[in-house]
N, C-alpha and C positions, 0 to 999 in steps of 0.2 A: 816240786811243782807239779800240776796237772798240765799235759801235754794237750795241744791244741785240739789234736784228735782224741776225745775219751776212750779209754777202753770199753766202757758199758755205756748205753744208752737207755733210760728209763722212760717208759711211757706212761703216763698217768689220763687217762681219760676223766673226764668230772663234769659235776651239772650241779648243781645248788647244794652243796654239801662243803661249803668251805669249814668249817669246824672240825668235819672229819679229816678235811683234806691236809689240816696244818698237823695232825698226829700222823698221817701218812707220812707226809713231806719229812716230818722231824725224824722218824724212824729210818728213813733212807739215808738222811743226813748225817745220822749216827753209825753208817755201815764203818767197818774194820776199813776194807777196802775204799778207798776215796777217789780215785780215779772213775769218774763217771760224771753225767749230766741229766740232766733232769727234764723232761719235755712233757709239760702240761697241756692238754688240750680241750678246751671247755667249750661245751656243748651251750654256749650263749647263757649263761648260768644271770641271775640278778640278783643276787643274795650276798653280793661283796666280794664275790671270788676274784673278780678281776683286779681290785685294788688290793687285796692281800697280795696277789703274783707279782703286781708291779712294784710291791715295798720289799718284796724277798732281797737282801742284799747278797747276793750268790750269783757270779758271773756263771756258773754251771747251769742255773735254771732258766728254760726258755720257756713262753707262755704264748699260747696260740688261742684265740677263738672263732670256732667253726661249727655252725649248725648242721647236725646228724638227722635231723629228722627222726629220731628214736632208734637209729642203726648204729650202735656204737662200735661197729666195726670201721665205720666212715672214720671217726677220730683216731682211732688205733692205727687206720693205715696213713691217716698222714703225720701222726707222729714216727712212723717208719721213715717215710719218705723223709721228714727232715733230721732224722737219726745219722751221727758222725761216727758212733761207735762201732766196733769190730764186733761187739756184742750187742743185743736187744733183750731187755727186761720187761717185763710189762705188770704193772699194779693197779690194782682198783683203787678209787678216792677214798677207801673206808676200810682198808686192809693195812698192816702192818708187819715189816720185816723186823727179824731177831737180827743183832748187830753184825752178826759174823757171814749173814747170808749171801752176798754178793761173794766174798772170798773163799767159801766153801766150794761155790759152783765155779766160778775162775779156776781153783787148782783142778777139779775135775777136767774141765773144758781143755784148758793150754796142755793139761799132760795126755789127752785123748782127742786128737786131731780128727779122728771118724765121728766123732759124735757130734749130732747139730743140735741138741736140745737137752737142757740140762733141767729137771724139777726136783721138788723137794717134800718132804712132808710138812704138816703143820698142825695147828690146832683151831677150833673154832670158840668163839665167844660172844656174848651177848651182856653191854657192860661189864660187870666186875665179874663174871659166872662162865667160868668155862663149858662148852657145850660139847666137845667131842674134842678128846686127848689127841686122836689121829685123823687128820681130816682126810688122808689118802688110807682107805682102809686096807688096800692091797699094796702087798711088796712086789714091784714087778722090776726085773733086773735085766731081762731079756726078751725077745719076740714081742715088743710092744705094739708092733701094729697087730697082731691077732688077740693082743689082750685089749686093745682099745677098742677093736670093732667091739668086743663083748661089753666094755664098761669103761667110762672115762674117769679114769684115776689120777688126772693130772691137774692141779689146782692152777688157777690161772694165774695168780698173783706171784706164783712160784716159778714160773717159768724163765730161764735164761738161753736164749737161742744165738747161733751164729748169725748175724745180718745176712751172709751171702747164700744161706739157703734160701732166703724169699726170691732171688735171683731165677733158682728153679722150682719153686711150687709155686710164684704167684704170691701176692698178699693175701689179707684174711677176706673171705667172701662175704660180699656186701648186701646180699640177697635176704630181702626182710623177713623172708619165709624161716630164715636160720636164726635171727633175733635171739639169744639165750644157749644157742648151741653152735654158734660160728667160732668160738674157740676151739671146741670139740673137732669139728673140721679139719681145723687148720693143723691141730696136733695130730690127726690121721694122716694130713697128707704129707707132714714132714716125717712121720714114722715110717712111710712107705716107701721113702728114699733114703732115710738115713737113721744110723742107730741114735739111741735115746740112752741118757743116765739119771737113775736116781739116787738121791741123796737121802738117806731115812733118817733124817732128822727134823724135827720140828723148826722149822725155818721162818715160817710166816704166821701170822694172825689173822685168819679169818672172820669179818663181823657178820653177826646174824643182827637181821632186825626183826622188831616187834610184829611189825605193820606190814610186812610183806610175806606173800603165800608161797612155797616152793613151787606149786603147780608143777608136780613131778609127771603126770599124766601127759601134760604138754609137752615137757620136755621130752619124753619119750618117744612121743609122736615126731616131734622135730628131728630128732636123732634118726626116726627112718628117713625121713626126707634128706640129713645130711648123706648118710650111708648111702642110700639108692644113687643120690646124686654124684658120690665120691666113686664109687663103681663107674658109672656113665664115664666121669671127665677123665677114669685112670684108664678106662677100657677094664675093669675087672671085672669078669664074670666068673664066678669061684663060690663053691659050696659054703665057704667061708663066709662070704658076702651075705648070702643068702639066709645062712644060720643069724647072722647078728641081726638082719630085718626082723626074721622072727622072733627072737628073743625081745628085740624093741618093742614089738607087737603085745609079746606077752606081759611085759611090763606097763604098757600102757593100758591093758585091760584089766590088771592087778589095781593100777593107781585108781583108775575110773571106779571099779568096785569099791575101793576104799577110802574114795572120796579124795583122793590126794592130787 
């Protein structure tokens, strides 16, 4: 029997992807660890998402409609505020989990109380084709803050966080200037105050879409804003921050020159 307060709260923001959302929900409901709740936060979809969610016959699933004006952090934060679990997991509405994903992470977190966030590897796919067999190309087992300043190696849909961490870090930044890198900024804040753990297994499936450009130059520029803001917010004035900013600028220039 599932306790009233679940072990894990899974937050899924969504918008007009009811078909993909069905697949995502199915992969979560197929977890070997079943002590969880699912919080769907819908950005006012008009494709039947509300009807689909209202007919899900599972008391662990809660559904909220909330306009976020293009800032997905708003709805992730709403999910965090409604979460009842000891741990928070995030999953995008088009990504999938392998059945043992939560159990593997819970085993790590429950046996290491000093770890605030656990993430995993995964693979990316488009329709029936695998694009990359290793989503996180870099294996990082220590000094996560330093490594994250250089590169975001954390797939968002793989993350499991202790809910109590947000009491110290605050919630995800809702600044519109950080859209698409707000998760990266959040992982940096967590890594600054807490240890992270990495499970080197492909436990998520990240979906690529044919009609979406990666905009890598724009992401690199936003990373600069995130890192600068983080330094100011946390009072970090170090050579490490400066090197990270210069590295992101170098990536921005490279991506602009190569049309990416």
